[in-house]
N, C-alpha and C positions, 0 to 999 in steps of 0.2 A: 886759161879757154876752157870751156867744156865738152865732155868725150861726146860721142854719138850716144854709145849706150852704155850701163851700167850694172854693178850687183849691189844692193844695197841691203845692209844688213845691221845688228847688233849684237854681238859684234860682227865687223865683217874684214878685219884685216888675214883673218886665217885663209879666206876666200882665193882658189886657184881659177876662179872664172876668168878674170882680166889677162891671164896668162892661157889661157886656152880658146877663147873668140879671139885676140888678137895674131898669137897662130894663123887660125880662122882665116881672118881677113887678110894676112900677108899673102898666104896660099895662093887664094884666089882675086890679089892683084885690088883688095877693095881698098879704097881709101879712106879706114874708118877708124873711130878709134873707144876704148873699152876701160872702163877703169871701177873701180870700187868706193866707195861712200859710205862713210858712220850717218848711219838716221836712225837716233833714239828713238824708242816706240812712242815715247807720248809725244814726238814732234812728226809721225809719220804723214798726215795729211800737209804739213803744212811745206814739208821736205816733197812730197810730189807735184803740190802746183809749183814749187819753185827752178824744179826739174823743168817744167812745163816751160815756163820764162824763161832758161838759159836754155830750150830748145834741144835737149834731150831727147832722143829718138825713143827710148822703148829702158825698161828695166828689168833686170832679173832684181828677185825678193826672196831673200834664205830669213831662217827664224831671228827673233818671232815674229815678223812683221808680215807674215802672208797669210793671217786671217784679215791684218787691216787692209791688205791691200784685195782680198776678198771683200769687203766693205768700199771699199772705195772704187773701185772699176765698177767696168761693163762686164760680167762675166758671159763668157760664151754658156751656151745652153750644156754642150758634152762636160765640162767643170763644174757645173753649180753644185752638184753631188759631193763635193770633194771638201766642200768647207771652205777653201784654201787655194792661192792659186800664189804661183813663182815667179809670172811671166807681163807685164806689163805692156801696149803699147800704148806712149804717155803721146802722140798723132793723136789717135781717136779715144783714147783712154778702157778701149777692149782690154780684157785680162782673162787667160787660159791658165791652166796645171801643165805643166808639159815632166813634171816631178812623176803622175804616174802610168803616163803612157811611156816614158822615158825609160823606166825601170821593168817594166814588160816589155822595153826591147830586149832589156840584158838577159834577162832569162832567155828568150829566142836563142840569142847570144850558145849561153850559155849548157844549149839542149833541155833546160829546167821546163818538163811540160805537163800540162793538168790532169789529171787532178793532183797531181801533187804527194801525200796532202804536204801543207805546211804549217810550219811551227812559227807564229808570230810575236816576236820579242818586245814587247810597250805599249802603249795604252795612248799617246800623244798626237800630235796633229800628223804627223810622218805617218807613222802608224796607221790613222784615220784615214788616209790619202791612199796607202801601199794595200791595205785589207779589203780595202773596196776595190778595185784596181784587180787584185787575186779573186775573191770570188767572183767579179766579173766576167774574168775569163776560164773560171772555170773549176778554180783549184779548191781543193777543202783546208780550208784555214782555222787553225786553233789556237788562241790569245792568252799568252801569258804577262802579267804585271805583277811585279810587287804589289800593289795596291787590289788586291782583288775585284771591288767594285766597281773598277776603272776598267779591266778588263772585261767583267761582265755587260759592263753597262757599252764599251763600243763593237763585243761582240752582237750581242738585238740589235744594235745601227745596221749591220752592215750583213748581216746572214753568217754571221762564225761560230765559233765554240769557242769557251773560255778551261784553261785549265788552271789550277793551284798551283802545279811545280812547273818548271822549266825543261819538259820531258821530251827529248827529241825521238825516243822510238817511233819507225813509223817514217818518220819524216823524212822527205827528199829535198825541200829547204830549210834549212834553221835561219832565219833573220833577225837581224838584232837593229834596233830601231834608236837604242837605248842607252843614253852615256855611260852606263854601270861601267866601271872600272878606270875611269877616267874622270868623275866628278864624285865619285859613290864607289862602293865595293863592288869585286866585279861577281856577274853570276852563277851560279856553283851548276853547271851543267854537266850534267855526266854522260860523257862525247861517248864512252865505253858503251854504252845502250844504241847507240844511233845505227844505221843499215852502214854497210859500206862506202855506198853511192852518195851519201848526201853532202850537199855543199852548204857552208855554212858563210853569208852572206851578209858585212854589216855595211850598213848606209854611210855611216863615216869613213874619211878618208884622213891621211895625214904622210908625215915623214916614214913614219913608222906605225908598222901593224896595232891593232887594239890588240886589249886582252881578250877578249873574246876572239878572235880571230888567230892571236899566235898561240891561244889553248884549242882550238879545234887542229888548227894544223900537227902541234906537236903528238895530238892523237891518230894524226894520220887523215885528215881530213880534208880535200879542197877547200882553200878558203878565196873568197871575191872580198875584196873592198870597195870602199864608196867611190871609187874615182871613173869607175866604170857609167853608174847612175849617172855622175855629175857630166857626163861626155853626152851621154844619151838625152839628158832635159836637156842641156846646153844644147846640143846639136838641133834638139825640135826647137827652141825657141828662138837659134839662129833662123831656120827656114821660117815660119810663123811672122818674124821683123823681116826679111830679105826676100822673101819665097825664093831661095834657088838653094843647092842639096850643099848641108854642109859636109864636110872633110873629116870623117868623124876619125880615119884613124891617123891624121895630122891634129886632131885638138888632142884625141889621147897621148901621143907620142909626146905632146908638150908640157904634158904634167909627171907623167913616169922619170 
């Protein structure tokens, strides 16, 4: 039996979205279902058409499919600047990006205010969306990437600056969007030079903290992992699809 909603990705087995959305449906007494579906990158268009025929209402899209989704869907105007989307309504083929506004929701939650400054680690698709959101919200952003040319290119595109070192001095927020320490060597960050009130934020989440967050915590800094962003973007997707407020506290508890 097809579900009502799903998260698609390549890979997708790690996703906590089904647990989170199922908890929300149960809390509100909604007879809906949500599942994870593996969709290889090269089969994206075919998979989307198949999901429509099977009667799915909508999908969340995780990496590396967000750029494909942007090209496939009718993207809402406010999401066009991000170049990638994570939420699609299969009933209308409309698409939007809830990652960026969801991320800003979490900054308000943790009382992180503009102008920052913010040190953004990474220059990929996630970095692109979050950098645009941060600059648009009035934050001063500087970008570091192990390939300096990528950091400079992204900085030019979004109106930020770039740095040749992961220099945390004066940053109120150090935001990691890389997989460093998981699929490669950890970043060498001199946490001792950071402001005492700096917050380390990793968009990744899992059963154990990332090396980035472990190092920040050992140095005495507040550490935030990606489950808060997962809930915020998931809640916005939920509300966009269904038109009712999402039970965010319940969604967060379901993945803690």
